[in-house]
C-alpha positions in Angstrom: 25.9 -0.8 -21.2 22.4 -0.2 -19.9 19.8 -0.1 -22.6 18.3 3.3 -23.3 15.0 3.8 -25.0 12.5 6.6 -25.4 9.0 5.9 -24.2 6.2 7.0 -26.5 3.9 9.5 -25.0 0.3 10.0 -26.0 -0.3 13.1 -28.2 -2.8 14.6 -25.8 -0.3 14.6 -23.0 2.4 16.1 -25.1 0.4 19.2 -25.7 0.1 19.8 -22.0 3.9 20.1 -21.8 4.4 23.1 -24.2 5.7 26.1 -22.4 5.0 29.3 -24.4 5.5 32.1 -22.0 9.0 33.2 -20.9 10.0 33.1 -17.2 9.4 36.2 -15.1 12.1 35.7 -12.6 15.1 33.4 -11.9 16.3 32.0 -8.6 19.6 30.5 -9.9 22.3 31.2 -12.5 22.4 27.8 -14.0 20.9 27.2 -17.4 18.3 24.9 -15.9 17.4 27.3 -13.1 13.8 27.6 -11.9 11.4 30.4 -12.3 8.6 31.3 -9.9 5.5 33.2 -10.9 2.0 33.1 -9.5 -1.5 32.6 -10.8 -4.6 34.0 -9.2 -7.1 31.5 -10.6 -7.5 29.9 -7.1 -8.2 31.8 -4.0 -4.6 31.7 -2.9 -1.5 32.2 -5.1 -0.5 29.2 -7.1 3.2 29.3 -8.0 4.5 27.7 -11.2 7.8 27.1 -12.7 9.2 27.2 -16.3 12.7 26.2 -17.2 14.4 29.1 -18.9 15.3 26.9 -22.0 11.5 26.7 -22.8 11.3 23.2 -24.2 8.6 22.5 -26.8 7.9 19.2 -25.3 9.0 16.8 -22.6 9.2 13.0 -22.9 10.2 10.1 -20.6 13.5 8.3 -21.3 14.2 5.0 -19.7 17.7 4.0 -18.7 18.5 0.5 -17.5 16.2 -2.5 -17.3 12.9 -2.4 -15.4 12.9 -4.1 -12.0 16.6 -3.6 -11.5 18.4 -1.3 -9.0 19.8 0.9 -11.7 16.5 1.4 -13.6 15.5 5.1 -14.0 12.9 7.0 -16.0 14.3 10.4 -16.8 12.5 13.3 -18.5 14.1 15.1 -21.4 13.2 18.1 -23.6 13.2 18.2 -27.4 17.0 18.7 -27.4 17.6 15.7 -25.2 18.4 17.8 -22.1 17.2 16.2 -18.8 14.7 18.1 -16.8 13.0 17.3 -13.5 9.4 16.0 -13.4 9.1 17.4 -9.9 10.4 20.9 -10.5 10.3 21.7 -14.2 6.8 20.5 -15.2 4.3 23.2 -14.3 1.6 22.3 -11.8 -1.3 24.5 -12.8 -2.9 24.6 -16.2 -5.9 26.9 -15.4 -9.6 26.3 -14.7 -8.9 23.8 -11.9 -6.8 21.5 -14.2 -3.4 20.2 -13.2 -0.5 18.2 -14.6 -0.1 14.7 -13.1 3.0 12.5 -13.5 2.3 8.8 -13.5 4.7 6.8 -11.4 2.8 3.5 -11.0 0.3 2.3 -13.7 -2.9 0.7 -12.4 -2.9 -3.1 -11.9 0.9 -3.2 -11.2 2.8 -3.8 -8.0 6.3 -2.4 -8.4 6.6 0.6 -6.0 7.9 3.3 -8.3 8.5 6.9 -7.1 10.3 10.0 -8.1 13.8 10.0 -6.6 13.6 13.3 -4.8 17.3 13.0 -3.6 18.8 12.4 -7.1 19.7 15.0 -9.7 16.8 15.6 -12.2 14.6 13.5 -9.8 14.0 10.5 -12.1 11.4 7.9 -11.4 12.9 4.7 -9.9 11.8 1.6 -8.0 11.9 2.1 -4.3 14.2 -0.1 -2.2 14.5 -1.3 1.3 17.8 -2.7 2.6 19.1 -2.9 -0.9 16.1 -4.8 -2.3 13.4 -3.7 -4.7 10.1 -3.0 -3.1 6.7 -4.2 -4.3 3.2 -3.8 -3.0 1.7 -7.0 -1.6 -0.9 -6.8 -4.3 -1.6 -4.7 -7.4 -2.7 -1.1 -7.0 -6.1 -0.6 -8.8 -5.6 2.9 -10.0 -3.0 5.0 -11.7 -0.8 6.6 -9.1 1.8 9.4 -9.1 2.5 12.9 -8.1 1.5 16.5 -8.6 4.7 18.4 -9.8 5.7 21.6 -7.9 4.1 20.4 -4.6 5.8 19.4 -1.4 4.6 18.2 2.0 6.7 20.2 4.4 8.0 18.0 7.2 8.4 21.0 9.5 4.7 21.9 9.3 2.3 20.3 11.8 -1.1 20.4 10.2 -3.6 21.4 12.9 -6.5 20.1 10.8 -5.1 16.6 10.6 -4.1 15.7 14.2 -1.0 17.9 14.0 0.7 15.5 11.6 3.9 16.7 9.8 4.3 16.4 6.1 6.1 13.4 4.6 8.8 15.4 2.7 7.5 14.3 -0.7 5.4 15.7 -3.5 1.6 15.3 -3.2 0.3 11.9 -4.4 -2.5 11.5 -6.9 -4.8 8.5 -7.3 -6.3 8.8 -10.9 -9.5 6.8 -11.1 -10.0 6.7 -14.9 -10.5 3.5 -16.8 -7.3 3.4 -18.8 -4.1 1.9 -17.6 -1.4 4.6 -18.1 2.4 4.3 -18.5 5.2 5.2 -16.2 6.3 8.8 -17.0 3.1 9.7 -18.8 1.8 13.2 -18.0 -1.9 13.7 -17.8 -4.2 16.7 -17.5 -6.4 15.9 -14.4 -9.0 17.6 -12.3 -9.1 17.0 -8.6 -12.3 15.6 -7.1 -11.5 14.8 -3.5 -8.7 14.4 -0.9 -7.8 11.7 1.7 -5.6 12.7 4.6 -3.6 9.5 5.1 -1.4 9.4 8.2 1.5 7.0 7.6 3.6 6.3 10.7 2.7 9.7 12.0 3.4 11.6 8.8 0.7 13.3 6.7 0.6 11.8 3.2 -2.2 13.4 1.1 -3.9 11.4 -1.6 -5.7 13.6 -4.1 -8.4 11.7 -6.0 -8.5 12.9 -9.6 -9.6 11.9 -13.1 -7.9 12.5 -16.4 -9.7 14.9 -18.7 -9.6 12.4 -21.5 -11.5 9.7 -19.5 -15.0 9.0 -20.9 -16.6 9.8 -17.5 -14.5 13.0 -16.8 -17.4 15.3 -17.7 -19.7 13.5 -15.2 -17.5 14.0 -12.1 -16.6 17.3 -10.6 -16.7 16.7 -6.8 -16.7 14.0 -4.2 -20.4 13.3 -4.4 -20.0 12.7 -8.2 -17.4 10.1 -7.5 -19.8 8.2 -5.2 -22.5 8.4 -7.9 -20.5 7.4 -11.0 -17.7 5.4 -9.4 -19.7 3.7 -6.5 -17.4 2.2 -3.8 -14.2 3.7 -5.3 -13.5 6.2 -2.5 -13.9 3.4 0.2 -11.8 1.1 -1.9 -9.0 3.6 -2.2 -9.0 4.4 1.5 -9.1 0.7 2.5 -6.3 -0.2 0.0 -3.9 2.5 1.4 -5.0 1.7 5.0 -4.2 -2.0 4.7 -1.3 -2.4 2.2 1.4 -2.6 4.9 -0.3 -5.2 7.0 1.0 -8.2 5.1 4.5 -6.9 6.0 3.7 -7.0 9.7 3.1 -3.2 10.1 0.1 -1.6 11.5 -2.7 -0.2 9.4 -2.4 3.4 8.2 -4.8 6.0 9.7 -6.8 8.8 8.1 -7.7 12.2 9.4 -10.7 14.4 8.6 -13.1 11.9 10.1 -11.8 9.0 8.1 -13.7 10.4 5.1 -12.7 11.9 1.7 -12.8 15.7 1.7 -14.5 17.6 -1.2 -13.0 19.2 -4.3 -12.6 22.6 -2.6 -10.6 21.1 0.2 -8.4 19.2 -2.4 -7.7 22.5 -4.1 -6.7 24.0 -0.8 -4.3 21.2 -0.2 -2.8 21.7 -3.6 -2.4 25.4 -3.1 -0.8 25.1 0.3 1.7 22.4 -0.8 2.5 24.3 -3.9 3.4 27.3 -1.7 5.5 25.0 0.4 7.4 23.8 -2.7 7.9 27.5 -3.7 9.6 28.1 -0.4 11.7 25.0 -0.9 13.1 25.9 -4.3 13.6 29.5 -3.2 15.7 28.0 -0.4 13.5 29.8 2.3 13.5 26.4 4.1 16.2 23.8 4.4 16.2 21.3 1.5 18.3 18.7 3.4 19.1 15.8 0.9 16.4 16.9 -1.6 17.5 17.7 -5.1 16.4 21.1 -6.4 17.6 20.4 -9.9 
């Protein structure tokens, strides 16, 4: 039997997972149905979701052994009920702060990702032709996703060479000093955005920092990153540009003049992809093989 163990979560991340307000609407009849509301903190509507069971906390739960095909990191509420890190964890916390789910800790190479086509969308190691995937070298930052976002593969973005979305949640590169854990949930503030184009698909990279990082108060926009983390934006762009080259694939490209866009643009990306996610879970657009549970 596969080993199962609960991963400890830092106390500051646990507090970000407490859902206090009841849902305002329901889009399904199941006990784990989603709820859509909106928040006017940003210039456009930001939709959020709360599971109707209102868990007091969510924690990651490992099943199986790391670096095996059956390894999964699920998320459970205080009763042990599984929830989705993509759909059931709220995106927006107010005042430009968002939840960020860690998939890949910094200085590691296993290519972990939310399994968007599996029930409860656990984190697993990506595979290709039945084999586990690894980056050719360690990633130097914490990497993961913004819950309740989706890059719509039917939308051609006119600002980024008409590239279509990659059918995944939006990626986050968290530049703080601490190495985080798989499944850890952080409160982050966006600082910049890179428009990566991977084999013709738009794959946004939101550059962010955890609020508990010692330098968090010093950085609020792209120019602050250049000042307090010199060379980091270039290093992130070059890392994602080149990581497929050792496998014989061409370098990835970047839109927006090959430069990092500022905080306001990053917030625009988050808002638009959150609205796309809302359409997805309301079934206004076809889900295909994506799990909405």
